[in-house]
C-alpha positions in Angstrom: 1.5 -9.7 7.8 0.8 -8.1 11.8 -2.8 -8.3 13.2 -3.8 -5.0 14.8 -5.7 -4.0 18.2 -6.8 -1.0 19.4 -7.4 0.3 22.9 -11.3 -0.9 22.0 -9.6 -4.3 21.1 -10.3 -4.3 17.5 -8.4 -7.7 16.0 -8.1 -7.4 11.9 -7.1 -11.0 12.2 -10.2 -11.9 14.1 -12.4 -10.0 11.7 -10.9 -11.3 8.2 -10.8 -15.0 9.4 -13.1 -16.5 11.8 -15.3 -19.0 12.4 -18.0 -17.6 10.4 -15.7 -17.1 7.5 -14.4 -20.7 8.0 -17.9 -22.0 8.1 -18.7 -20.0 4.6 -15.3 -21.4 3.0 -16.3 -24.6 3.5 -19.5 -24.8 2.7 -18.5 -23.0 -0.8 -16.6 -26.4 -1.1 -19.0 -28.8 0.0 -21.5 -27.0 -2.8 -19.5 -27.9 -5.4 -18.1 -31.0 -4.6 -20.5 -33.4 -2.1 -17.2 -35.9 -1.0 -15.4 -32.4 0.8 -15.5 -33.4 4.5 -16.9 -29.8 5.6 -17.3 -31.0 9.4 -13.6 -32.1 9.3 -11.9 -29.2 7.5 -13.8 -26.7 9.8 -12.3 -28.3 12.8 -9.3 -28.5 12.1 -8.6 -25.3 10.6 -11.0 -23.2 13.3 -9.2 -25.1 16.8 -6.0 -23.8 15.9 -6.8 -19.6 15.0 -6.5 -18.6 19.0 -2.5 -19.0 18.5 -2.2 -17.6 15.2 -1.4 -14.5 13.8 -3.2 -12.7 10.5 -0.6 -14.3 8.0 0.1 -17.3 9.8 -4.1 -18.2 9.1 -3.8 -18.0 6.2 -0.8 -20.4 5.7 -2.8 -22.8 8.3 -5.9 -22.4 6.1 -4.0 -23.7 3.2 -2.4 -26.3 4.8 -5.6 -27.6 5.8 -7.0 -27.5 2.3 -4.3 -29.8 1.1 -5.6 -32.4 3.2 -8.9 -32.2 2.0 -8.7 -31.2 -2.0 -7.4 -33.7 -4.4 -3.6 -34.7 -4.2 -3.8 -34.3 -8.0 -2.8 -30.4 -8.3 -5.1 -30.3 -11.6 -7.7 -31.4 -10.0 -7.2 -29.1 -6.8 -7.2 -26.2 -8.9 -10.5 -27.3 -10.5 -12.1 -28.0 -7.1 -11.0 -24.6 -6.1 -12.3 -22.5 -9.6 -16.0 -24.5 -9.2 -15.8 -23.1 -5.5 -15.9 -19.9 -5.8 -18.3 -17.2 -5.9 -18.9 -14.9 -8.8 -15.8 -12.4 -9.5 -16.2 -8.8 -7.7 -18.1 -6.5 -9.7 -16.2 -5.4 -13.1 -18.2 -2.3 -13.3 -17.1 -0.9 -10.1 -13.9 1.6 -9.9 -12.4 1.7 -7.0 -12.8 0.6 -2.8 -14.2 -2.9 -3.9 -11.0 -5.1 -2.2 -13.4 -8.4 -1.8 -13.5 -11.1 0.8 -10.1 -12.3 2.3 -10.8 -15.6 2.8 -10.1 -16.2 -0.5 -6.8 -15.9 0.4 -5.5 -18.7 1.3 -6.4 -20.5 -2.2 -4.1 -18.3 -3.2 -1.3 -19.6 -0.7 -2.3 -23.0 -1.6 -1.7 -22.2 -5.5 1.9 -21.5 -4.3 2.7 -24.0 -2.2 1.4 -26.7 -4.6 1.5 -25.1 -8.4 5.2 -23.5 -8.2 6.5 -26.6 -10.3 7.1 -25.3 -14.1 5.1 -28.5 -15.3 2.2 -26.6 -13.3 2.7 -22.9 -14.5 0.4 -22.2 -16.7 -2.9 -23.6 -14.8 -1.4 -22.1 -11.8 -1.5 -18.4 -13.3 -4.6 -18.7 -14.5 -6.1 -20.2 -11.2 -4.6 -16.9 -9.6 -6.3 -14.7 -12.8 -9.7 -16.5 -11.7 -9.0 -16.2 -7.8 -7.6 -12.0 -7.9 -11.3 -11.1 -9.4 -12.4 -12.4 -5.7 -10.1 -11.2 -3.8 -6.4 -9.7 -5.2 -3.3 -12.7 -5.4 -0.9 -9.7 -5.4 1.0 -11.5 -2.6 1.2 -14.8 -4.3 1.7 -14.0 -7.9 5.3 -12.4 -6.2 6.6 -16.0 -5.6 5.8 -17.0 -9.7 7.3 -13.5 -10.7 10.7 -14.9 -8.7 10.2 -18.4 -9.7 9.2 -18.2 -13.3 10.1 -14.6 -13.9 9.9 -14.0 -18.1 7.1 -16.3 -18.2 5.3 -14.8 -15.6 5.9 -11.0 -16.8 4.5 -12.3 -20.2 1.3 -13.2 -18.8 1.2 -10.0 -16.7 1.5 -8.1 -19.7 -1.7 -9.8 -21.3 -3.4 -9.3 -18.3 -2.7 -5.2 -18.1 -5.5 -4.8 -21.0 -8.1 -7.4 -19.3 -11.1 -6.6 -18.9 -11.6 -7.1 -15.3 -9.9 -4.1 -13.7 -9.1 -6.2 -10.4 -7.0 -8.2 -12.9 -5.6 -4.9 -14.2 -4.6 -3.9 -10.9 -2.9 -6.7 -10.2 -0.5 -6.7 -13.0 0.8 -3.6 -10.8 0.3 -4.5 -7.3 1.7 -8.0 -7.7 5.0 -6.1 -9.4 5.3 -3.4 -6.7 8.7 -3.3 -5.4 8.2 -2.4 -1.5 4.7 -4.0 -1.3 4.2 -3.9 2.3 3.7 -7.1 4.3 5.1 -9.3 1.2 8.0 -11.0 0.0 10.6 -9.1 -2.2 11.0 -9.5 -5.9 14.4 -10.6 -7.3 13.4 -8.3 -10.4 15.1 -4.6 -10.3 13.0 -2.2 -9.1 12.2 -1.0 -12.9 12.0 -3.9 -15.1 7.4 -3.3 -15.0 7.8 0.2 -15.8 6.6 -0.9 -19.3 3.4 -2.7 -17.5 2.7 0.3 -15.9 3.2 2.6 -19.2 -0.2 0.4 -20.4 -2.0 0.8 -17.1 -1.3 4.6 -15.9 -4.0 5.0 -18.2 -6.6 3.0 -16.6 -10.6 4.5 -16.1 -10.4 3.0 -12.4 -9.0 4.9 -9.5 -8.3 1.0 -8.2 -6.1 1.2 -10.7 -4.5 4.2 -11.1 -4.0 4.3 -7.0 -2.0 1.1 -7.2 0.1 2.3 -10.2 1.0 5.7 -8.5 2.1 3.7 -5.1 4.4 1.5 -7.4 6.1 4.7 -8.6 6.7 6.1 -5.5 8.4 2.4 -4.2 10.4 3.0 -7.4 11.3 6.1 -6.7 13.3 5.7 -3.1 15.6 3.9 -5.4 15.4 5.6 -9.1 14.2 8.7 -8.8 14.9 10.0 -12.3 13.2 6.8 -13.7 10.1 7.5 -12.1 10.4 11.8 -13.4 11.1 10.9 -16.6 8.4 8.6 -16.7 5.6 10.9 -15.2 7.1 13.5 -18.1 6.6 10.8 -20.8 3.0 10.0 -19.4 2.1 13.9 -19.6 3.2 14.1 -22.7 1.7 11.3 -23.9 -2.1 12.6 -22.9 -3.5 9.1 -22.6 -4.9 9.6 -19.1 -7.1 12.7 -17.9 -5.1 15.4 -16.9 -6.9 15.7 -13.5 -6.0 12.4 -12.7 -2.8 12.5 -14.1 -2.2 15.4 -11.8 -3.4 13.5 -9.0 -1.2 10.6 -9.8 1.9 12.5 -10.0 1.4 13.8 -6.3 0.7 10.1 -5.2 4.1 8.8 -7.0 6.0 11.7 -5.6 5.1 12.2 -2.1 8.3 10.5 -1.1 10.2 12.6 -3.5 8.4 15.7 -2.2 9.0 14.9 1.5 12.7 14.8 0.8 12.9 18.2 -0.9 13.6 16.8 -4.5 13.8 20.0 -6.4 12.8 18.1 -10.1 9.7 16.7 -8.1 8.7 20.1 -6.6 8.5 21.7 -10.1 6.9 19.0 -11.7 4.3 19.6 -9.2 4.0 23.4 -9.7 6.2 24.2 -6.3 9.5 26.2 -6.3 12.1 24.3 -4.5 13.4 27.9 -3.1 10.4 29.9 -2.2 10.5 33.8 -1.6 8.9 33.5 1.6 9.5 35.1 5.5 8.3 32.4 7.9 7.8 34.1 11.3 6.2 33.9 14.9 7.0 29.6 14.7 6.6 28.3 18.0 5.5 24.8 19.6 2.8 25.8 22.4 4.1 23.6 25.0 7.3 22.3 25.5 6.6 19.0 27.6 4.3 16.5 26.4 3.6 13.0 27.7 2.1 10.0 25.1 -1.6 11.2 24.1 -0.8 14.8 24.1 -1.0 16.8 21.1 1.6 18.9 19.9 0.3 22.4 18.4 2.1 24.9 17.1 2.1 27.8 14.8 3.6 30.4 12.5 3.0 33.0 10.0 4.3 33.0 6.0 4.6 35.9 4.0 5.3 35.6 0.2 7.7 38.1 -1.3 6.3 36.3 -4.7 3.2 34.6 -6.1 4.2 31.1 -4.2 2.6 27.9 -4.5 3.7 26.0 -1.1 3.6 22.5 0.2 3.6 22.5 3.7 5.4 19.7 5.6 6.2 19.6 9.5 9.2 16.5 10.7 9.0 14.8 13.9 12.3 14.1 15.0 11.3 10.7 17.1 13.6 9.6 20.0 14.6 5.8 19.3 14.9 3.1 21.6 18.7 3.7 21.5 18.6 7.3 22.0 19.1 8.2 18.1 16.7 10.6 16.7 15.0 9.3 13.6 12.9 12.2 11.4 9.2 11.5 10.2 7.5 13.4 8.0 4.0 14.7 8.3 1.5 16.5 5.6 0.4 19.6 6.6 -1.0 21.6 3.9 -0.8 23.8 0.5 -1.3 27.6 0.0 -0.7 29.6 -2.6 0.1 33.2 -1.8 0.1 36.3 -3.6 3.2 38.6 -3.6 2.8 40.4 -0.4 0.2 38.0 0.8 0.4 36.4 4.5 -1.3 33.6 6.5 -1.6 32.1 10.0 -1.1 28.2 10.3 -1.7 26.7 13.2 -2.0 22.4 13.6 -2.6 20.4 16.5 -0.7 16.6 16.1 -2.1 14.0 18.9 0.8 11.9 19.9 -0.6 8.9 19.6 0.5 6.3 22.4 -0.9 3.2 20.7 0.0 3.7 17.2 0.7 1.1 15.0 4.1 2.9 12.9 5.8 3.8 16.1 6.4 3.8 19.5 7.0 7.0 21.8 10.0 7.2 24.2 10.7 9.6 26.3 13.5 12.3 25.6 14.0 15.6 23.7 12.3 15.7 20.1 12.6 18.3 17.8 9.7 20.0 15.3 10.7 21.3 12.1 8.7 23.1 9.7 9.3 22.4 6.1 7.9 23.8 3.0 8.6 23.2 -0.4 11.5 20.8 1.1 13.4 23.3 2.7 13.5 23.9 6.7 12.2 27.2 7.9 12.7 27.2 11.4 12.7 24.5 14.1 11.7 24.3 17.7 12.0 21.1 20.4 9.7 19.6 22.9 10.2 17.3 25.7 8.3 13.9 25.8 8.1 12.5 29.5 
């Protein structure tokens, strides 16, 4: 996991893992066990922080804990459980991510409890921990090492009372979970778990389910389409929520112009429209400037339109790399026209791409098809 800084000097690693948070963690362990050497733990932990990135700090804290908890893993696991604050509020439904200072405890479990003899205790400990902050990264080591046993346990967790436990079932088995190690299981193996979770009443869980399906869609689009069709026919989830989930799950396929995905969401892959007056306002830009473009679209029949635009960015090697950006959804009656104006900033300090000089291309994409292209020079 990378640290992030903005132009104002914000550092995610310093916000999540700092001296104050380490003091808090040490205080919890000391309150549960007065034999815990709080001062030694704090000193050993904080003194190396300036040299470590975010994920390195997680590993570092876990390694220091190994010198301050019992060498007997069974005892150490109890020390961890005893030190924890109450679980996150189980009545919430979203945006309650927990306290990241507990992530090193999951790393401790992976480092010390991955052996077969500790499997039951380790999974129990991760279940307790994920109710304070998600153990989505830690659980993946157990899925890879003890696949059948862990997947069976996750099946039980899929109906747990605490929504953070249920979310872990989906998030921990995502094929392309950001910042985490890859799983050795096939991308579609967790679909039976999602069959249960898709009807969940909390957005925190259903968002994970839809993101999980979007991961699967990148390698198995037909499986995703059949899964969504099945869920729609089962009618176990609220129709509005399932519609939101479907849009999120199919976002990659829609960007690719997948006709089955577009049809499922109510968009024709061959819209009868006319696009006119498409142009980029300025042909020469520099990092930090905004691309401004406009166009007019006219419907030859009643149409639902998903409008995107694609920028072919110049890479360091001079080749082009396309990136699809969402613009808007439009419903037009037969003969109706609408004018669209868009302004998109080319951020000089973006975390997801680096800007390089050269000729870039901007293409208007509607329902997955190209409807005009123009270019601009980035200096």
